[in-house]
Each structure stands twice: as structure tokens, then as C-alpha cells.
C-alpha angles and dihedrals in degrees: 000000000000131000122199115238132189112260090227087068097056113121101196133136102216091197092062102025094052105026107030111022098067098281129254137271122261108203128183129175140053135287091272099044124021143133132202132196136183117252131188095179123074143076149192141238141112125315129160087009092296135099109260141187121206136192139171125228129182112234093240093059111104090229090063088069090056094042090054095047101042128070093223148018142193132236108208123195125199142191121255093265086075096055092108093054093046090050090051094049090051094053101040129062122234085222089071105030147030103248097194092052095045095049104027093244111158112221114221118191112218127186123251124213093251090057096257126116134255129190131230135153133262090227091056113114093193131023130187109200109201142186111219108249101170141000116198125181113219111251115204090216088066096054107108097187093047096168091053098043102040090064090073092056109052090151094040093244095148118195126245114232110223119195121194131188107232108242095177143351114220127196125194115244132184 
């Protein structure tokens, strides 16, 4: 179903893929208990001499509980045919619904380097499997452009920045 590829060979424009093409799914948990959410903020690059993937999650999102609890997570990217499923996952909580059942997403369990499980979806075209390296809550005192940034937080529900070391990049084949 998936083939591991070298991160050096990824051809992806993060500005369109993350910000304009409907986002991606952040998923944390195991095959028994997981949650996913749509994100349109995030990125990838090099930090601490390793390839990293980073994402931002508000504390009230159900996925935040799983990100806090687990050692890793996945960032899964899809083709335009999955736009409806991603929109649904971004506007409904996993506390109240079965996102896989409601959207037709097919969960797939993949192995993590530490022997634990991670979850992605059969329909994903590209998956970043990551070990959590850092979790840092946003602190308003650190905002330099306060007028620009504060507009995103009218209820003061500041994101947590999660940074993951990329363990593997998987591409769907077949």
C-alpha cells in the first residue's frame, strides 16, 4: 500500500499543499484509539540537524489530547478528490463522531521506530511519520507582531506547536 521514500526526493510545494489545497490530516494515537483533524498550518524543514515536520493545534481540539499522550503522529496529504473528507474532519470533533465512518477514510496502522503504532489512511498520497520532539504552547508575550497575531486568537485559545522528527516518508503506490 505504501512505499518508503527518501525525504530528499519529495517534490512538494508546502505553500500550496498545506495552505491552499485543503490542508492535511494530523493523526495521533494507535489502531485502537486515535483522532485526526484537518490542518492548514504547518511546515517541514531541518531543525536540530534532522528533518522535521511541524504543526499547530489549539488546546480544545480533541486531537490535542492524543498529541500530548503519544510519542508520535502522522501528517497525511491527499489528492483533491478527498477535499470533502478533509473539510468534514476540520469541522467536526472526534469526541462526537466517528470520522472514518462519516468520511469513508480507511485507517491504516503503520509501525513506528519505537515499536508503537501510528495511524494514517489508505487514501493518503504522502505520509510523514514523526516522533514527537517538542511541544511548545504559544505564549502571547513572545508575539512580536502582536496586532497581526492576536487577531487569530479572539478567545485566547493559543495553539501548541508540535515538532516531530521525520522517521519516514511514505508514498502510496498501486
